[in-house]
C-alpha positions, 0 to 999 in steps of 0.5 A, a space after each residue: 479508448 484502450 482497454 484497462 489493463 491489470 498493470 494500468 488498473 486505476 483505483 479510487 480510494 475505497 477500492 485501493 483500501 480493500 485491495 491492500 487491506 488498510 483503512 481509508 482512514 489509513 489512507 487519508 491519514 499518510 496522504 494529508 500527513 505524510 511520511 512522520 517517525 513512527 508512522 507507517 508510510 502510505 502508497 504513492 497516489 494521484 491526486 486529479 480533477 484540481 487534487 479533489 479526486 485521488 486515485 491509486 495506480 494498481 502497479 504502484 499499490 503492489 510496488 508498495 505491498 512488495 516493499 513492506 513484505 517482511 522474512 520471517 526470522 529463522 528461529 536460534 537453535 536453542 529454540 528448535 525442538 529436539 535440542 
């Protein structure tokens, strides 16, 4: 058996929710409803054992977080101090 590396780590629903900072309910709803207008898209997942076991790959969660990363908007000059 190969050792699990950080890149290939497999997480259950609870561990995945903790890792990315969302609720397990969010993960369940995003799996059940998929992508809907006005709702956040959930991370990719793996369905095992006839569909009952759900797992998340750590690499997929990292990529999902990176894709949802936001840069701060620069403050317009008229709002900066000293103007």
